[in-house]
C-alpha positions, 0 to 999 in steps of 0.5 A, spaced: 500 499 500 503 506 498 501 513 500 501 516 493 498 523 491 500 528 485 501 536 486 499 539 480 500 547 479 495 552 480 495 552 471 495 545 470 488 545 474 484 551 472 486 549 464 482 544 463 475 548 467 477 555 462 477 551 456 471 548 457 468 554 459 471 558 453 469 552 448 461 553 450 461 561 450 465 561 443 460 555 440 455 559 442 457 566 440 458 563 432 452 558 433 449 564 433 453 568 427 451 562 423 459 560 423 460 567 419 465 570 423 472 568 422 475 571 428 470 566 432 471 560 427 479 561 428 478 561 436 473 555 435 479 552 432 485 555 437 480 551 442 480 546 438 488 544 437 487 546 446 483 540 447 487 535 442 494 538 446 490 537 453 488 529 451 495 528 448 496 530 456 492 526 459 494 520 456 502 521 457 500 522 463 497 516 464 501 512 461 508 514 465 504 512 471 506 505 469 
């Protein structure tokens, strides 16, 4: 039996919540404007890339536990 825990910096804990909130609010804005605003579409692409990076980081963390 091990007493193990993770210590993460505050930004690593807040980043998924910020990304979720930003994606939801930007997605709603894009739907309301019917995806006509280029800036909103670019932000959604950037948030999609951030989600991909978060997923890759999570997979890396899980694999490093083995």
